[in-house]
N, C-alpha and C positions, 0 to 999 in steps of 0.2 A: 573373594566371595561366588560361592558356586552355584550355577547358575539353576532354577527348579528343574527338574527332569522325568522323566516316566519310561522305565529297561521292563521291555516287554518283548520280545524275539521266540519267536518259535524252535522248541526244543526238537535236534534233530541228530540222527547218532550216526557215529564217526568210527571208522573202521582202518587205523591206518599202519600198511606192515609192507615190508621186502615183501614179494612174492605173494602180496595178500590177494592178488586176483581170483585164487586158487578157491577163498571162502564163500565164491557168488551166488553157490548153493548152496549152503547156509544161509547165507544171510536170505534169497528167497523164499527161503522156506523156514525162516524166524518173523515173512510176513505175508505167513501163508499162501505163497504167490503159487500158482502153479502152473499160467501160462504167461511167461513174459515177455514182452516181445522187446526185441532188442532195436536200436533206435543208433544211428552211425552215419556217417558222411559216406558218401562211395573212396572209392581207393584205399590209401591205408588203413583210414575208419572201416571199410566193411568186411578188412581181413580182420583188425581185431575183434569187429565183431561176431565174425565166424568160429573166432578164439573162445569169444564167453559163450556163443550156442553152444561150444558143445563141454563146457563149466558146466552149465546149467542141466545137461539134457533133457532129460523128461518134463521137467519143469519149462521150456522153452517154446514160445508160442509161433516161433522165427525172427527172420532180421530184414527190417526195412533201413536199407542206406539210401536213403534217397534227401538226408538234410541238407540245406543250405543255410550260410551266412545270412543273416538278418532273418530267417523264418519268415520267408517270402508267402503271402499266403496262399499260393494256390499249392505251396511245396507243405502247410500243412494239412490243408483238405485232404492232402494226397495221403498222408500219415494217418489224419483223422480217420479213413477209410481201411486204411491198414488195421486200424487198430480192432476197428467194429469186424472188421471178415476175420479174423484170425481169433476173435472173440476174445484178448488180452485181457489179462487180469491184472496187472501190472504191466512195467516197463523198465528196462536197462538202457542209461543214457551212457553208450562211448563213446570219449573222444573228447573233445573240446568244449568251446559255448555253442557252436552250430547245433550237435547232439541234442546237449541239453535242452537249448535254448526248446529246439522241435518237442524233443519231450515236455516239455512242459507245459502246451499248448496243448499236447492231448489231452495231460492230464490237468489241464484247466478244465479241459472241454467235456471230458469222459472221467473226471473224479476217480482215476487212477496214479497209485501210487512210483512212487521212480527212488530206485536206486540206480546214483550215479557213478561212473566210473570214467574218472576225471584224466585225461590226458596233459593237459595243457596249464598256466596257470590262471587261465581268466577269472576263478570263483564263483561263475557263475553257481557254480553245484548249494554255494552255502545261503541263497539267495532267495527267498519270493519271489520276484522281480522275472516279468516274461518280456516278450517284447514278438512282434510280429511287425511285418512288412506289407504294406500297401499302394501301389503302387511308389512316389516320392514322398512319402510318408512313414514315419515307421513310429508304432503306438505301442505305450510300452502301459503296467499297471501292476499292480501288487497284489496276490494273493497265495495266503499260505495254502492251499490245493498245490500251489506248483513246486516250493520247496519238497526235494527231492526228502524221502523216511529214512535213505540211508545211504550215506557215500561212503565211497572203498579205495582210499588211497592206497595205490603201488607203487611207489617212485621208480619201482623196475622199469615200469610202461612208458617213463618219461628219459628213457635212457638215450632213445633213438630220435627225438624231436630236436630238431635243425635249432640253429644258432639262433636264427632269424623268428622261429614262433617260439621259441623260448623268451626272447628277449622283448618280441610287442606284447606276450601275452602275463606278461609279468609288468612291462609297464601297463598295460591296464588294472593289473590288481593293486600296481600300487597309485592310483587313481580314486581308487573307492578309499585307499586311507589317505591321501592328501583329502582329498572331499569334505570323509570322513572328522577331518576335524571341524568342520567350521559348519556343519549344517543344522538346521535346527532341531533335528531329532536323532543329535550325537549323546553318548552321556559317557561318563567315567568310565566304565569296562570295555566301551566301544572305543575307545581314545587309548585307553591302554592296548588291545590288541590291535587297534592303528600303528598308533610306535612299535609295538613289537612285530610287525609283519615288516615295517620298514626298515629295522636294523638286520631284520635276517636277508633281504631283499639287495639291501647296499650293500652287505657284505660278502653273499654268497651268489647271488645273479652273476657278477663277471666272470664268475667263476666257472658258471655253469655256461655261460656262452663262449670260453676257451676250451672246457673240456668238457661237452656234453655228455662223458661218461663216469665222472667222479661224483660218486652216488651218497655222496655229505652234501655237499653242495645241492642235489637233486632235491634230495628228502627236505633241506631246509626248504628251497624257496616253496614245495609243496605245503609244508607246513602252511609256512607265510602266505601262501595261495588262501589258503584254508582261512584261515583269520582276516586278512581280506576281506573274502566273500561276506564273514560273518557282519564285517563294519560297512559292509554294503544296507544292510537291514535300517540303519540310521535316516536310510532317506539318500535324495539326490541331490546334485544343485547345479549351478554353470557346467562345472567340463561334463558330466553327464548329458546334461540338456542337450547339450551343443555338440557332442558328440553320434546321439542316438540321431538328430535333427539329421546331421551330416552322414551316417549310416541310412539313412532312407533317399539318401543320394545314388547310393551304392559304393561309399567309401568303406573299405576294410576297418572294421571296429579298433580291435587291439591297435594297429598302427596307425590311428585315426586320433587314440585316446594319447599314445606316445608323442605324437607329435603338437599336438595341441597343450597337453600336458604342463610345461614350461609357462608357458604363455598365461595359462588362464590363473596358474598358480600367482605369476609374479601382479596379474590384473588383484587378485585378492590381498591379497596380503596384505597391505598397510591396511584392511580394516578384519584383522583376524590376528592380531599381536599376539595373543596365545599361540593359536596353531602355529605362528609361526617360532615362537622359540621349540616348541615341539616337534617342529620337522628340522630345524636349526639341527637340533639336540642328535635326533634320527640317524639324518644324514652326512652331517659331522661340515653342515656350510652353509650360507645361504641355500637356501629351499630351492628356490628358483633356477639361480645357478645352477646347483648341484643336478639337478633337475635335466638341464641341461645336456651338461655334462654327459650324463649317463645315457642319455640318449647317444648322444653322438658317440661315444663308443660303443655303439651295437648298430651290428651291420641288417641294420632296419630303415626304412624311409623319413628322410627329416624335412620335410615338405609339403604340404597339401598337394601341391603340384606333384608330385611322385608319387600321389596313388589317385590321379582322376579327378581331385575337383575344379571343380568349374567355376572361373571366378566369376562371370553373368550371373550363380544363383547364390550368390555373396547378399544380394538383398533380401532373396525369400529366404535364407536361413538364418537371417538377423531379424527379420520380421515375425517368423515361428518362434526364436527362441525368447527374445522381446514381447512376446503375449502370452508368454510362462511366467510374466511376472516375478522372477527371480529374486530373493530379497538376503540371504543368506550366503556369505557375509556383508556384502554389499549388492548394489542393486544392480541388472546390466542392463541397458540400453541397447537399440537397436545400433547406434553409433558405436558402441562402445563393441558387440559381436563384429560388428566389420572391419574394425581395426585390430581387434585380435585374430581374425580370417587374414587381414593382408600382413600380419605379422606370420603369421604359423605357413600363410602361402610358400 
């Protein structure tokens, strides 16, 4: 029996093409942007940002290369000031989740359209979800204003992405797919995207980690990241809520998702037989075991102890997550969360 559902996700223009970054100025013109502010991280992000400035030409309003993981409140305030000072009429988010996340906060507060040029597999560019950290707490919300109007996927931009970043960001996207199969906002459409993305990642992510210049594998993973991001429109549950609370403590977002994913999946599977069957078909075996094997095969941290989690914060994290009253696919008590943290530590 198919459960009742409502399919209502915002539309978005997606351009996928090797070398497609050259189309950026045309995409800006299509949105009527004359003063686009490029948002990036320092270092390699700034180098990409400067390249995008050249492509934008007279449509560029400047580069703000100060994005940081989890969008700390002072970083957000500085970006808002920069956008106002530049009289920006739009934003170009260049890079991974940090740059896209910062652009989303600016878009939320100033109502500016975003063109996203993603270079990792996190999938943030395909979601209307924003995040902002303030002290030890990470705040999240959903607002159609923060969904990039256009996403420009150029697999050539991912060829130099290190194996560790490729694996961690893809595991983040895989978490979107896994959770999308049991959240209350799931639909048959989003479930189909989730299983398709999982199959692509399962087949091609190991190839990317083994050979970063494998263009076919890179392209497949970028498509999978897009699909996974759309799946996140269904909403979030224990996996993402726990990752966000841990992120507020300063833990790296993608790596944290990767570490806790097998444990959260194993916890939830008994209450989600339909999801178990879909995941097993897509991953080729017991879902939690397959996810643990994937994690173990990648050159990324395997335990929360390796990414700076302070076990003294376990009670705080457990209380924060329990207060969210998660029910899909099963309730998670403070004791459950503490057990998950201990297993992942």
